[in-house]
C-alpha positions in Angstrom: 0.0 0.0 0.0 1.2 3.5 -0.8 0.0 7.1 -0.6 0.4 10.6 -2.1 -0.1 14.1 -0.7 -0.7 17.2 -2.8 -0.9 20.8 -1.5 -2.5 23.7 -3.4 -3.4 27.3 -2.8 -6.8 28.3 -4.1 -8.1 31.8 -4.4 -11.4 31.3 -2.5 -12.5 31.0 1.1 -12.5 27.5 2.6 -16.3 27.4 2.8 -16.6 28.0 -1.0 -13.9 25.5 -1.8 -15.6 23.0 0.5 -18.8 23.4 -1.5 -16.9 22.8 -4.7 -15.7 19.5 -3.2 -19.1 18.3 -1.9 -21.9 19.5 -4.2 -22.8 18.0 -7.6 -22.6 21.5 -9.2 -19.2 22.1 -7.7 -17.8 18.7 -8.7 -19.0 19.1 -12.3 -16.8 22.2 -12.6 -13.4 20.5 -11.8 -13.5 16.7 -11.5 -11.3 14.6 -13.8 -7.7 14.9 -14.9 -8.2 16.7 -18.3 -10.8 18.9 -20.0 -13.4 16.1 -20.4 -16.8 16.5 -18.9 -18.3 15.2 -15.7 -21.2 13.0 -16.8 -22.6 12.1 -13.3 -22.1 13.8 -10.0 -24.1 12.5 -7.0 -23.2 13.5 -3.4 -24.7 13.1 0.1 -22.0 14.8 2.1 -22.7 13.5 5.6 -21.0 10.8 7.6 -22.3 7.5 6.0 -23.5 9.3 2.9 -22.3 8.3 -0.5 -20.8 9.9 -3.6 -20.5 8.8 -7.2 -18.7 10.6 -10.0 -18.4 9.5 -13.7 -16.3 11.5 -16.1 -15.2 11.2 -19.7 -11.6 12.0 -20.6 -10.6 13.7 -23.8 -9.5 10.4 -25.3 -13.1 9.2 -24.9 -12.5 6.8 -22.0 -15.0 6.9 -19.1 -14.1 6.4 -15.5 -16.3 6.2 -12.4 -15.4 6.4 -8.7 -17.6 6.1 -5.7 -17.4 5.8 -1.9 -18.7 6.7 1.5 -18.1 9.9 3.4 -16.3 9.0 6.6 -15.8 12.5 8.0 -17.4 15.8 7.0 -16.4 18.9 9.0 -17.3 22.0 7.0 -15.2 23.9 6.0 -12.2 22.2 7.4 -12.0 18.4 6.6 -13.4 15.8 4.3 -12.6 12.1 4.4 -14.1 9.4 2.2 -13.5 5.9 1.0 -12.7 5.6 -2.7 -13.3 2.8 -5.2 -13.1 2.7 -8.9 -16.0 1.0 -10.7 -14.6 -2.0 -12.4 -11.3 -1.6 -10.5 -9.0 -1.1 -13.5 -7.4 2.0 -12.1 -6.9 0.5 -8.7 -8.3 -2.9 -7.6 -9.2 -2.1 -4.0 -10.7 0.5 -1.7 -8.5 3.5 -0.8 -8.9 6.6 1.3 -9.1 10.3 0.3 -8.6 12.9 3.0 -8.8 16.6 2.3 -8.0 19.4 4.7 -8.8 23.0 4.1 -7.0 25.9 5.9 -7.6 29.6 5.6 -4.6 31.5 4.3 -4.1 35.1 3.2 -4.6 34.1 -0.5 -7.8 32.1 0.2 -7.4 28.4 1.1 -4.6 25.9 1.4 -5.9 22.5 0.3 -4.1 19.4 1.3 -5.2 16.2 -0.4 -3.9 12.8 0.8 -4.9 9.7 -1.1 -3.7 6.6 0.8 -4.1 2.8 0.8 -3.4 2.8 -3.0 -2.5 -0.7 -4.3 1.1 0.0 -5.6 3.5 2.5 -6.9 2.0 2.4 -10.4 -1.4 3.2 -8.9 0.1 6.0 -6.8 1.7 7.6 -9.9 -1.6 7.3 -11.9 -3.6 8.9 -9.1 -1.0 11.6 -8.6 -1.3 12.6 -12.3 -5.1 12.5 -12.1 -5.4 14.5 -8.9 -2.9 17.1 -10.2 -5.0 17.5 -13.4 -8.2 17.8 -11.4 -6.7 20.3 -8.9 -5.4 22.4 -11.8 -9.0 22.6 -13.0 -10.2 23.5 -9.5 -7.6 26.4 -9.3 -8.6 27.6 -12.8 -12.3 27.5 -11.9 -11.7 29.8 -9.0 -9.4 32.1 -11.0 -12.1 32.4 -13.6 -14.7 33.1 -10.9 -12.5 35.8 -9.4 -11.9 37.4 -12.8 -15.6 37.5 -13.6 -16.4 39.0 -10.2 -13.8 41.7 -10.7 -15.3 42.6 -14.1 -18.8 43.0 -12.7 -17.7 45.3 -9.8 
């Protein structure tokens, strides 16, 4: 078993970032490693609630993950089990933990994905999460720009 940890600075308050992580509308704006669309986003962000996300990559392949919320502390922490439908990306259940901390620029997001099957799976998930977090950062930059134009 192996793990990865990624840290990002996002130009939005923790409560707004938390909503992007836990609402269907928010997830649809950033999930997936490339510019492909989110096809399904279902969430019930409470301990014992479930989530399911299906996305299509630009190469046409579709991927779906689901799991159960294990900890939900808005706007600070989110923990959930993680399993890929079909298991091709990683054969077992893993754990995703996200911590949000207010900083001067907005939010420091720390994502840890642990209990991954092997080093190959860790590398693949690192690439996928980096792509998704890039989209999340761009989403909030675009929101910030559109707000500054309307002021």
